[in-house]
C-alpha positions as CSV (number, residue, x, y, z in Angstrom):
1,M,-73.9,-106.5,141.7
2,R,-75.6,-108.3,144.5
3,T,-74.6,-107.2,148.0
4,I,-74.6,-108.5,151.5
5,G,-75.1,-105.5,153.8
6,S,-72.7,-103.0,152.3
7,I,-70.2,-105.6,151.0
8,P,-70.5,-106.5,147.3
9,S,-71.0,-110.3,146.9
10,G,-68.2,-110.6,144.4
11,F,-65.7,-109.1,146.9
12,R,-67.0,-111.3,149.6
13,N,-66.5,-114.4,147.4
14,L,-63.0,-113.3,146.7
15,V,-62.3,-113.0,150.4
16,L,-63.7,-116.4,151.1
17,F,-61.7,-117.9,148.2
18,S,-58.5,-116.3,149.5
19,L,-59.0,-117.4,153.1
20,L,-59.8,-121.0,152.0
21,A,-56.8,-121.2,149.7
22,F,-54.6,-119.9,152.5
23,S,-56.0,-122.3,155.1
24,W,-55.7,-125.4,152.9
25,G,-52.4,-124.3,151.2
26,G,-50.8,-123.7,154.6
27,S,-51.8,-127.2,155.7
28,F,-49.2,-128.8,153.5
29,V,-46.5,-126.8,155.2
30,A,-48.0,-127.5,158.7
31,I,-47.9,-131.3,157.9
32,E,-44.3,-131.0,156.9
33,I,-43.4,-129.2,160.2
34,G,-45.5,-131.5,162.4
35,L,-44.0,-134.7,161.0
36,E,-40.8,-133.8,162.8
37,Y,-42.6,-134.6,166.1
38,V,-45.5,-137.0,165.3
39,P,-45.6,-140.3,163.3
40,P,-47.5,-139.6,160.0
41,L,-50.5,-142.0,160.3
42,L,-51.1,-141.1,164.0
43,F,-50.8,-137.4,163.0
44,A,-53.5,-137.7,160.4
45,A,-55.7,-139.9,162.7
46,L,-55.5,-137.5,165.6
47,R,-56.3,-134.6,163.4
48,Y,-59.4,-136.1,161.9
49,G,-60.7,-137.7,165.1
50,V,-61.0,-134.3,166.7
51,A,-62.0,-132.4,163.6
52,G,-64.7,-135.0,162.9
53,L,-66.3,-134.5,166.3
54,I,-66.3,-130.7,165.9
55,V,-67.9,-130.9,162.4
56,L,-70.4,-133.4,163.6
57,G,-71.5,-130.9,166.3
58,Y,-71.8,-128.3,163.6
59,A,-73.9,-130.6,161.5
60,A,-76.2,-131.3,164.4
61,V,-76.9,-127.5,164.6
62,V,-77.3,-126.5,161.0
63,T,-78.8,-129.6,159.4
64,D,-81.9,-131.7,160.0
65,R,-80.0,-135.0,160.1
66,S,-76.7,-135.5,162.1
67,R,-76.3,-139.3,161.3
68,P,-76.6,-141.6,158.3
69,T,-79.5,-143.9,158.0
70,G,-79.9,-146.8,155.5
71,R,-77.4,-148.8,153.5
72,S,-76.7,-146.3,150.8
73,E,-75.9,-143.4,153.2
74,W,-73.6,-145.6,155.3
75,L,-72.0,-146.8,152.0
76,A,-71.3,-143.2,151.0
77,V,-69.7,-142.6,154.4
78,V,-67.5,-145.7,154.1
79,V,-66.3,-144.8,150.6
80,A,-65.5,-141.2,151.6
81,G,-64.0,-142.3,154.9
82,V,-61.7,-144.9,153.4
83,F,-60.6,-143.3,150.2
84,V,-61.0,-139.5,150.7
85,I,-59.9,-139.3,154.3
86,A,-57.9,-142.4,155.3
87,L,-56.0,-143.4,152.1
88,Y,-55.6,-139.8,150.8
89,H,-54.3,-138.4,154.0
90,G,-52.3,-141.5,155.1
91,L,-50.4,-141.6,151.8
92,L,-50.0,-137.8,151.8
93,Y,-48.5,-137.7,155.3
94,I,-46.1,-140.6,154.6
95,G,-45.2,-138.9,151.3
96,E,-44.3,-135.7,153.1
97,L,-41.6,-137.6,155.0
98,Y,-39.7,-137.5,151.6
99,V,-40.8,-134.3,149.9
100,S,-41.6,-130.7,151.0
101,G,-45.1,-129.5,151.5
102,A,-44.8,-127.2,148.5
103,V,-44.0,-130.2,146.2
104,A,-46.8,-132.2,147.8
105,A,-49.3,-129.5,147.2
106,T,-48.2,-129.3,143.5
107,V,-48.6,-133.0,143.0
108,V,-52.0,-133.1,144.8
109,S,-53.3,-130.5,142.4
110,T,-53.6,-133.4,139.9
111,A,-56.6,-134.7,141.8
112,P,-59.3,-133.0,139.7
113,I,-57.7,-134.3,136.5
114,L,-57.5,-137.8,137.9
115,T,-61.1,-137.5,138.9
116,V,-62.1,-136.9,135.3
117,A,-60.0,-139.8,134.2
118,F,-61.5,-142.3,136.7
119,A,-65.0,-141.0,135.9
120,G,-64.4,-141.7,132.2
121,A,-63.1,-145.2,132.9
122,I,-65.7,-146.2,135.5
123,L,-68.9,-144.4,134.9
124,P,-70.8,-145.4,131.8
125,N,-72.3,-142.0,131.1
126,E,-69.0,-140.1,131.4
127,R,-66.8,-141.0,128.4
128,L,-63.4,-139.4,128.0
129,S,-63.2,-137.0,125.1
130,A,-60.0,-136.4,123.2
131,V,-59.6,-133.0,124.9
132,S,-60.0,-134.7,128.4
133,I,-57.3,-137.2,127.5
134,A,-55.1,-134.3,126.4
135,G,-55.7,-132.6,129.7
136,F,-54.9,-135.8,131.6
137,V,-51.7,-136.2,129.7
138,L,-50.7,-132.6,130.6
139,G,-51.3,-133.5,134.2
140,L,-48.9,-136.4,134.0
141,I,-46.3,-134.3,132.3
142,G,-46.6,-131.8,135.1
143,V,-45.9,-134.5,137.7
144,G,-42.9,-135.6,135.6
145,L,-41.6,-132.1,135.7
146,V,-41.8,-132.1,139.5
147,V,-40.0,-135.5,139.7
148,Q,-37.5,-134.6,137.0
149,P,-36.9,-138.3,136.2
150,S,-33.4,-139.6,135.4
151,R,-31.4,-142.8,136.1
152,T,-29.8,-141.2,139.1
153,A,-33.2,-139.9,140.5
154,L,-34.9,-143.3,140.2
155,G,-35.4,-144.6,143.8
156,S,-34.5,-141.2,145.3
157,D,-36.4,-139.7,148.2
158,V,-38.1,-137.2,145.8
159,T,-39.3,-140.0,143.5
160,I,-40.6,-142.1,146.4
161,G,-42.3,-139.0,148.0
162,V,-43.9,-137.9,144.7
163,A,-45.1,-141.4,144.0
164,L,-46.8,-141.6,147.4
165,V,-48.4,-138.2,147.1
166,F,-49.6,-139.0,143.6
167,A,-51.1,-142.2,144.9
168,S,-52.9,-140.1,147.6
169,A,-54.3,-137.9,144.9
170,A,-55.4,-140.9,143.0
171,A,-57.1,-142.4,146.1
172,F,-59.0,-139.1,146.6
173,A,-60.0,-139.0,142.9
174,L,-61.2,-142.6,142.9
175,G,-63.2,-142.2,146.1
176,S,-64.9,-139.0,144.7
177,V,-65.9,-141.0,141.6
178,L,-67.1,-144.1,143.4
179,I,-69.4,-142.1,145.6
180,R,-71.2,-140.5,142.7
181,P,-73.6,-143.4,141.8
182,I,-74.5,-143.9,145.5
183,D,-78.0,-142.4,146.2
184,A,-77.3,-140.8,149.5
185,G,-79.4,-137.8,150.6
186,L,-77.1,-136.9,153.5
187,P,-76.4,-133.2,154.1
188,I,-72.8,-132.5,153.1
189,E,-71.8,-131.4,156.6
190,T,-73.1,-134.7,158.0
191,L,-71.4,-136.8,155.3
192,Q,-68.1,-134.9,155.9
193,A,-68.3,-135.4,159.7
194,W,-68.9,-139.1,159.6
195,S,-66.3,-139.6,156.9
196,M,-63.7,-137.9,159.1
197,L,-64.6,-140.0,162.0
198,L,-64.5,-143.3,160.1
199,G,-61.4,-142.3,158.3
200,A,-59.7,-141.4,161.6
201,G,-60.6,-145.0,162.8
202,V,-59.0,-146.5,159.7
203,L,-55.9,-144.4,160.2
204,F,-55.5,-145.4,163.8
205,G,-55.7,-149.1,162.8
206,W,-53.2,-148.5,160.0
207,A,-50.9,-146.6,162.3
208,F,-50.8,-149.3,165.0
209,A,-50.5,-152.1,162.4
210,S,-47.5,-150.2,161.0
211,G,-45.8,-150.1,164.4
212,E,-46.4,-146.4,165.1
213,S,-46.7,-145.6,168.8
214,L,-48.2,-142.8,170.8
215,G,-45.0,-142.9,172.8
216,A,-43.1,-141.6,169.7
217,I,-45.0,-138.3,169.8
218,K,-42.9,-135.4,171.0
219,V,-45.1,-132.8,172.6
220,T,-43.5,-129.4,171.8
221,T,-44.8,-125.9,171.2
222,T,-44.2,-126.3,167.4
223,A,-46.0,-129.7,167.4
224,V,-49.0,-128.3,169.2
225,L,-49.2,-125.3,166.9
226,S,-49.0,-127.5,163.8
227,Y,-51.7,-129.8,165.1
228,G,-53.9,-126.9,166.2
229,Y,-53.6,-125.3,162.7
230,L,-54.4,-128.6,160.9
231,T,-57.3,-129.5,163.2
232,I,-59.0,-126.1,163.8
233,I,-58.0,-123.9,160.9
234,S,-57.6,-126.3,158.1
235,G,-59.8,-129.1,159.4
236,V,-62.8,-127.2,160.8
237,L,-62.8,-123.5,160.0
238,A,-61.7,-124.1,156.4
239,F,-64.6,-126.4,155.9
240,L,-67.0,-123.8,157.2
241,L,-65.6,-121.4,154.6
242,Y,-65.8,-124.2,152.0
243,F,-69.5,-124.8,152.7
244,E,-70.2,-121.1,152.4
245,L,-68.3,-120.7,149.2
246,L,-69.8,-123.8,147.7
247,D,-73.3,-122.5,148.5
248,R,-72.6,-119.0,147.1
249,S,-70.4,-119.7,144.1
250,G,-70.8,-123.3,143.0
251,A,-68.4,-126.1,142.0
252,I,-65.8,-124.6,139.7
253,Q,-64.8,-121.7,141.9
254,V,-64.2,-124.1,144.8
255,N,-62.2,-126.4,142.5
256,L,-60.0,-123.5,141.5
257,V,-59.0,-123.2,145.2
258,G,-56.9,-126.4,144.5
259,Y,-54.7,-124.4,142.1
260,A,-54.1,-121.6,144.5
261,E,-53.1,-124.0,147.3
262,P,-49.6,-124.9,145.8
263,V,-48.9,-121.2,145.3
264,V,-49.8,-120.5,149.0
265,A,-47.8,-123.6,150.1
266,I,-44.7,-122.4,148.1
267,G,-44.9,-118.9,149.6
268,I,-45.4,-120.1,153.2
269,S,-42.7,-122.7,152.8
270,W,-40.3,-120.0,151.7
271,L,-41.3,-117.6,154.5
272,L,-41.2,-120.2,157.4
273,L,-38.7,-122.8,156.3
274,G,-36.6,-121.0,153.7
275,T,-37.5,-123.7,151.1
276,V,-37.3,-122.5,147.5
277,V,-38.7,-124.7,144.8
278,D,-37.0,-124.9,141.4
279,A,-38.2,-123.6,138.1
280,L,-39.2,-127.0,136.9
281,T,-41.5,-127.5,139.9
282,V,-43.3,-124.2,139.1
283,L,-43.5,-125.2,135.4
284,G,-45.0,-128.5,136.6
285,L,-47.7,-126.7,138.5
286,V,-48.5,-124.5,135.5
287,T,-48.7,-127.6,133.3
288,I,-51.0,-129.4,135.7
289,A,-53.2,-126.3,135.9
290,S,-53.3,-126.1,132.1
291,G,-54.5,-129.6,132.0
292,F,-57.3,-128.8,134.4
293,A,-58.3,-125.7,132.4
294,L,-58.4,-127.7,129.2
295,I,-60.7,-130.4,130.8
296,K,-62.9,-127.8,132.5
297,R,-62.8,-125.1,129.8
298,E,-66.6,-124.9,129.5
299,S,-67.2,-124.7,133.2
300,I,-64.5,-122.1,133.6
301,R,-66.0,-120.0,130.8
302,S,-69.4,-120.3,132.6
303,L,-67.8,-119.1,135.9
304,L,-66.2,-116.1,134.2
305,A,-69.5,-115.3,132.6
306,A,-71.3,-115.6,135.9
307,T,-68.9,-113.1,137.4
308,G,-69.5,-110.7,134.6
309,I,-66.0,-111.1,133.0
310,L,-67.4,-112.8,129.9
311,G,-71.0,-111.4,130.1
312,R,-74.1,-113.2,131.2
313,S,-73.9,-116.9,132.2
314,T,-76.4,-119.4,130.8
315,A,-74.8,-122.4,132.3
316,A,-76.6,-124.7,134.7
317,D,-75.5,-124.8,138.4
318,L,-72.8,-127.3,139.3
319,T,-72.4,-129.0,142.7
320,T,-69.3,-130.4,144.2
321,A,-67.5,-131.1,147.3
322,R,-63.7,-131.2,147.6
323,T,-60.9,-131.2,150.1
324,D,-57.4,-129.8,150.9
325,G,-54.3,-131.2,152.2
326,G,-57.5,-131.4,154.3
327,R,-60.0,-132.1,151.4
328,T,-63.7,-133.2,150.9
329,V,-65.7,-135.4,148.5
330,E,-65.8,-134.1,144.9
331,Q,-68.9,-134.5,142.7
332,D,-68.4,-132.5,139.5
333,A,-71.3,-132.3,137.2
334,D,-69.3,-131.3,134.2
């Protein structure tokens, strides 16, 4: 097994995976807590305005280009900034006014499945197979188990919240598909930084157009801790972990973080807020994860082979980028 110093690389990857899952899974609960003190769109805008500046500084140090040049690179920034940052987080934060962070994290885990569905519908070289359609249907069933639809539930807070969060996952998935054909050679750190900054600008405009006001912000210790966690831990440090894990392990292991996030969110929500999700929500999460496993079965098999669980891997490398309750642009080559 390859080692770094005296630390086996497989163990190091597991530590990076666990820290990233904890950072991004905890963000859903931090959003839920912070929304008690900050209007949702301003909350998201302030988070990504600061995080974008910090990541931009990081990009200036570790890459050879800290700003986009040319139409295609700016187009990539606009698509990622509008869909992956602004629409995704705006709808997510508003949705968490109605549902818990644990439920939101479960619904957001449909994003990789929705990405495959949008790719099959939009990109000519990525047709949906029968198995992919079955995985997509499983994802929808999982969301249905979370909502638990009934005549009395229709129009309830849970239904509204889940619908908004599901729309946020769809916005993220659509953005990650729309960016694929764009021939942009930007380093991922630079793309992420400028997307955050542009997305923050869109969120500020959306917030003020919706009547949100800076005067409505209640500055408390809890609010500051929530904002600090989302901006520094989930918005900056988690992306550094993400860049490292992506470089060391490839796309699928990073994608699997998304299915650890709801488990983390459920645990943290129980510890900090005493919130307990019901059995159907857990079943919904398992169903969504099963849909993803069905769609990505070959890639997961290759990942297991690469780690030695199934023997030697012969699969080609995959590249991706994704995000949390913080998230980045996904580019599956599956």
